[in-house]
N, C-alpha and C positions, 0 to 999 in steps of 0.2 A: 503493500500501500502508500510505504514510504518512499518506492521507487518512481511510484506512479505520479505522486504530487510532486517529488522531485522534476522528474522528465517534463512535467506540463509547466511546472515555474519555468523552466529553459524554454520552452515551446512560445508562450505567453512571451519572456524576455527575448528572443528570435520572431516575435513578429512586430511588438513594439519597435524595435528597430528597424524595422521594412516600414511599416508606416511614416516614420519619420524621414527615415530615405524619401520615400516617392511623394512627402509632401512640399519636396522644392518648389520655390519660385518660380522655378521653372520646367517644372513640368504639371500639367494639368493634372487633377485629380479624376480619374478613370470613374466611370461610375457602367453597373452592371444591369442592362437591362433582358429582356423577358419577350418576343414577339412573337405571333405566332404567323407562320409564311407558309404552311399548306392548311387544308383542313385535318385538326390535331395534330399537327405537328410546331411543336416549337422550339425557337431558335436563340440563342441567348448571345448579347452582344456586350461589348468591352468596348466602351468606349467612352476617348479621351480628348477632351475640346479645349484649347485656349480660350483665351478672355476671348479674342475676335479673330473667331475664324475665318478666311478669304475662300475655301476652298475644306471638303473634304473627300477623305480617301479612306474606301474599302480595303482593308489590305490584307489579302491573304498570303500567310507564309509557306516557306516549303513545310517538306514532310507528311502526315494523314491529315493535320489540317484539325487534330482535335488537340483544345486548350484545356478542357474540363474548367469550366470558370464553374464559380461558386463563391459559396462566403465564407468568410472563416470569422467568428466573431462579430459580426454583422460588417461586414469588410469586404468587397470583389477581392476573389483571389483566384490565379491560375494553376492548375495545378499541374498541367504541362507545356512548357516556357519554353524548352530549348532550343526550336525554330525561330522563334520570334527575333526580330532586328532590335533590338529593344535602343541600339544606339540610332537606330537608322530614326526610328519611330519618336526618339528623344529630340533630335534634328530637326524634323518634320511639324513639331510641335512648336518649336522654338521659331518657326520661320510663318508661323498663323495654321497651319494645317491640323482639319480635323481630325480625328485616324480613329477607322471603324474599325476593330479585330472580333470578325465571325466564328463561333463555336460551331463545332459539327449539328447537325440538327437532329432531332431525338432520335431520329429510324436509323442515323448515321452514325452511332455513338460507340461502334465496338472498336476493337483495338486497329482496323484499317481502315476507321476514320471517312474520309471522302473520298481514301483510294477504292474504297471495300464496289462490290460488285451493285450494280442498279440495271435492273431489266437486261440488256442486250451488253452494256459496256459498264466501266466505272463511273461512279457516282460525277466525278467532278467535271464530264463531259454529258452530262443530261439534262434534259430540259426541268426537270424538278429543282435540280440544283441551279439553272439560271431563274426557277423562277422564285426561290428561296432568294436569291440575290437580289431579285428584282423589288420584291419586297422591304430586304433590307433598304434598299435605296430610297424606294418609297416613302420609309420609317424615318428615312435623315429629310427628305425633301420637307417631309411636314412639321418640322421642329427648325429647322435652320432655310433660308432664303439664301443658297451657295451652291455652287459648279459642287457635283458628285462621281467620281471618278472611281475608277477601278483599278487597282494594282496586285500582281505576283510576281512571286517570286520562285522560279522551278517549277515544284510541282503546281504552288498556286497560281502560278502563269494560264495551268490550265483551266484554272476556275472563273480567273478572270475573263481573260482571252472565249472562255464556253458562253458566258453571261454577256460580255458583250456582242456577241454574234445573235445570240437571240433577242438580246433585248432592244438593240438598236440605241437611238438615240434617247429612249430613256435615262440613260447614261452621257458625261458629259465627255471624257477619254476613259483613255485604257492605257496602261503601263506593265510594260512585260520586263521583269529583270532574268536574267540569264534563262532565258527562255530554252526549254529540252527540244532536241531537233532529231534525236537520235533515242531511241528506248532501249537498255540494255535486255541482255534475253532473258533473264531474270527477272524480269520486272513484269505485273500482270498487264501493263500497257501494252508488250509487245503483239499480244492478239489481237488489241481494237486498233491499234494508235503507234505503228511502231516506226512510223517520220516525225514521235512528238505533237509539236503545235504543226508539222508543214502539212501534217494528216489531216488537219480542222480546216474549213472555210474561211480561213482567214480574209477572203475578198469580202466577205459578208461584213465583216467591222466600218464600222461607216461613221467613225469618232477618230478625231485626232490619237493618234498612239504615239507613246516613246517608247521605243525599243532600246533596253540597256542590255551589253554583254560584259560578262569580267577577262574575258578574250585568253588568249594566250602569246605568248613572248614570239612564238613561231608559228606561222601560217599552218594549216595544215595543207601539203602538197597543192598548195595553190585555189585549196577550193574558197569559197568562198567563205567568212565570218558568220555564225549563225547568228546574229541580228541582220545581216547584210538578206541571207535568205529569209529571214522572216519580213522583214520592213518592205519586201521586193513583191511579198506573197497577199501584203496589207494594202492590195489597188485601189480598195474601195474606200478607204481613208482619206478625210481632206485635206489630213497634215499628218505625214509621220517624219519621225526625227530620229536618227540611232546616235547614240555614243559609244565606246566602248574602252574598257578601261583595262589594258593588256598588262599592269603590271600592280597596279592599289589595289583590284576587288576581286574577291572571287566568291562569284556565286555557283561553286561549285558549275562550271559549265558543262553542257551536255559531251564533251569527251572524254570526263574525268569518270573514274571508276574506282571504286563505288560510291555512290549518292549521297549524302552528306549536309550538316546543315549550310545552310545560306549565311557565308561569310563574310561581315566588313573590315577593314583592316586599316588602321591609321586614321588619316586623314579621309580617307574613302564614305565612312558616314556621312558627312558632312558635306563632301563633294554631291553624291549622288544624291543625297535631299536638294541641294542649291539645284540641281538640276530637274528634279522633278519639279520643284515649284517652281522656276524658269517656264518652264514648258505650260505647266496649269496655267499660270499670270500671263503668258501671253495669248493666251487662246480668249483669257477673261482677262480684261485692260484696266474694266472699272466692274470692281468688286462689290455685290450687295452688300450692304449693312445688315450683321447678323440680326437674327430676332430676337435672341436673347436665349436664356438657357434653357435646353429641349426637357419636359415633363419626361416623366416616368409613366410607361403604359403599364405599370403595374409595381404590385408590393417589392418589386426586387431591387428597388431605389437603395443605394449603397447610404451611410451617412458618412464615408473617409474614403480612405484609401489605403489599399492593400495589393501588392504583386509579388507573389510568394509562389515558387513550385514547391506543391504540397506529397511531391513522391522524391 
């Protein structure tokens, strides 16, 4: 019994320290909300809102998409945070970008997460996933009068691109970081999409698109870099920009095996954030004033902030 009490004491102290750290003036207090995206299917969102946001980015990290969002002591908590590019998120907030991190919907909270099967393919490129994303975008728009963009890193780029293809101008733009253009044999995507993003209907993207690639110092035997192929396929987008970071950014590019977390190193976080912000602002030169803090749709509004890995 004594051990349990001591263990609980250490846990409370640990949590208290994290609350203090994430209450920094430079970091927006996150809010955990829950919305219904399909009949009977709910989705939790962690929303980071700066004081005066000029745009919102719905961000899909690499990995399986499982964040395991919950509450600990009435504070929002992330149970699985290893794929979240926290430094990039930090710099986006500093530059006035609201960031929305969606968890997996309730019907895809297994260990496979968004990479699990749904119908004849994986959930990430399904119509139902795009419907979920559309409801998330609609929720943001109902509370903020600002542009809403989709962004995905590696595996997350499948989610963002799939939604951009299916939702059309319901979103304002698309950002692809470290897009996968080849699927290794051991990945379930091979049976469905062996060419990665290049196997999707990229020509149906009808909004501005920014394509970022970590690249490699040495070209691949004269073949075009992934961002070049992706950009060329985005023929229906009104504006496409590509940026290659061969030395400072490692998005675990398409040629690297095995796949791993999206890693940003050194000055890369801020440089990538500036690239994203400048591209977004260039498409919306006169930001609309925000309407104020969003009201919570359910009883899940937190009283403070916490960003903690529970496992």
